[in-house]
N, C-alpha and C positions, 0 to 999 in steps of 0.2 A: 353546165360545167361538171366534169367528173368529180366524184367525191374523193377527198384526200384524207390523210391520216388525222389531220386536225379536226375533221368532222366527227371523229369517233373517239379521240384520245380522252376527252373528258368523261366518257361513259365506260371506258375500259380500264381496268387495273392492270398496269404493266410494270415489269421490272426495268426501270429506267437505266439501271447500271448496264444492261445488255442492249441499250439503244443509243449509245454515245458515239460520236465521231472519234476515230483513233488518231494518234499522232502520226507524223510522217514516217518515223522509223517503223511503226507497226504496219503501216500501209506497204512500205517497201518489203518488209519480211513476208507479208501475206502474198504479195505479187510474186515474189521469188518462189514461194512454196507452191502457189497455184501453177506457175509455169513448169516447175519441176514435175508436177503431176500431169502434165500434158495439156493444160489449158492455155490458150492465148489470152493475154490480158491487155486491155486498154484502160489507162487511168485518165479521167477527165475531171475538170473542176466543178462543173455545174450541169444542170439539166439541158441547157441549150447545146453545150458541147457533147453531151451524151447522145442527143438526137442526131447530131451531125456524124458522130462516130458510128452509130447504128446504121444510118443510111449508107455510109461508105462501105459497110461490110456486105451489102446485098446487091448483087449485079442485076442488070436489066433482064427481063424475060423469065424470071423464076417465080415459083409459087411460094407465097408467104402466108404463114399462119401464126397467130399469137394466142397464148393462153392468157386468162385474166391476170392482170398485174397492175396494181396501183402505181408501181414505179413507171411502167410503160405509159400509163395515163398521164402521170405527172411530167414526164419529159415530152409529151405531145406525140408519141408514136402512134397510138390508136387513131387519133384524128388524122394524122398524116397518111396512114395506111388506107383509111376509108375515103379521104377527100383530097389527099395531096397529089402533087405532080410527080408521078413515078410510072415506070413501065413494068411493074410486078403484077402477078396474078394474085389478087386479094381473096384468099379463101374465106375469111370471116364474112365478107360481103355476100359471097355465094351461099354460105351456110345459112345465114340469118334471113335470106330471102326465101328459104324453103318453108312452105306452110305445113307440110305433113310432119308430124313429130317423129315418126319412125325413120323417115327419109333424112330428116335433119340430123338425127342421132347417128345414122350411118355415115353421113357426110362428115360429121365431127370426128368420128373414128378414123376415117380415111385421111383426114387432114393432118393426122399425126405424122404422116410420111411426107410432109411438105418439104420442098427444097430447103427452105429456111424457116425454122420455128423459133419464135422469140418469146421470152417470158422473164419472170423474176425468180428470186430465190429468197428463202426466209432467214438463212444464216450462212455466213462464211467463216469457217475456222481459220485462224491465223496460220494453222498448220497445213492449210491447203484443201480442205474438204468443203463441199457445198451441201447444204441440207435444205430440203423443201418438202412440203406436204400439201395435199389437196383433199377435198371431200370426194370428188368424182375421179380424180386422176387425169382429167382432161388437159392439164397443164404439164405435169411431170411425166406423162406417158411418153412424150416424144423425146425427152432429154437423153435417156440412156442409149437408144439405138434407132428408133423409128425414123426420125427426121434426118434429112441429108446433112444439114448444118444447124447448129444451135447458137443463138446469141442470147446471153443472159445479162440483164442489166440490173445492177444493184447499188443501192446507196452504201457508202462506207460505214454508216451506222450499224450495218448488219455484221460487221467484222467483230468476232469475239475470239478469246485466246485459244480455246481448244474445241475438239469435236463434242465433248460433253457439254461445254457451254453453248454450242450451237443447238444441241437438243433442248437445253434449257430455254434458249431464246425462242425457239419454235413454240414451246409450251406457254411461256410467260410474257411474250411480246407479240409475236405474229398471230397466234391463235386468238387471244382476246380481242385484238383489233379486227381481224377478219370476221370473227363471230358477230361483232357489232355491225359490221358492214353487211353481212349476209342477212341479218334480221331486218335491216332497213331495206335492202335491195330486193330480197326474195321472201321476206316474211317467215324465214325459218333459220334455225341455228346451223352453224357450220360444224365441222368435226375434223380432227386429224385422222382421216380414214386411211389414206394411202401416202406413204412416206418414202422419200428417196434420199439416200446418202450417195453423193456423187464423189467418190474417192479419187478417181483418175479418169482422164480421157485417153483412150488407147489409139484413137485414130487422129493422126497429125492434122492440125488445122481445122478440125470439125467443130470444136466448141470454143467460142470467144466469150470472155467475161468482160463487160464494160463496167468498171468500178468508178462510181461517181463520189467525189468528195463533198457530198451533201447528205442531209437527212432526207431520205426518200423511202417510200414504201413501208411495208410491215416487216 
């Protein structure tokens, strides 16, 4: 079973004020501001609805790649991509079947241009900006331009009032939890090495945010 936030929360010191579910009015304002900035937004109530919404966004016959995301694991997307009944080209299955390290790294870079790239985000400003960071950049590298289409899934607990608060959430909630996960999974600490501020989507229909009214992800 994939690790979830509860597996690390006791070992990580986080700012709980930046990890709370917002009220309906805040969600509505956040959605309006995201849409004004060019993002398509789907609001769902729970993880099951989130998986259904994600699947509905991806047509048959396309290549699909996902960056590591606890949220995607929690809604069951990773398992569905690997084992589910779909007609997509699953790039992760291809990548992780490669034995040679250099070839596998090349394939990971090439996967950034997938028809559909899915992942999470570390914070959503109520003003409409998205903030995320990686150690390697393998997740956020596809978001700005490389992928044909992007689907970002996020728990509403990542909604914070301002862009400044989004940076604070990255440092004081997402990073401590990811650092604990990385040490258990890889035996090494993580780092906020490569950071993305997604202020606007300029290509109509390219990026969809699935906002889930649940505590999900980091």
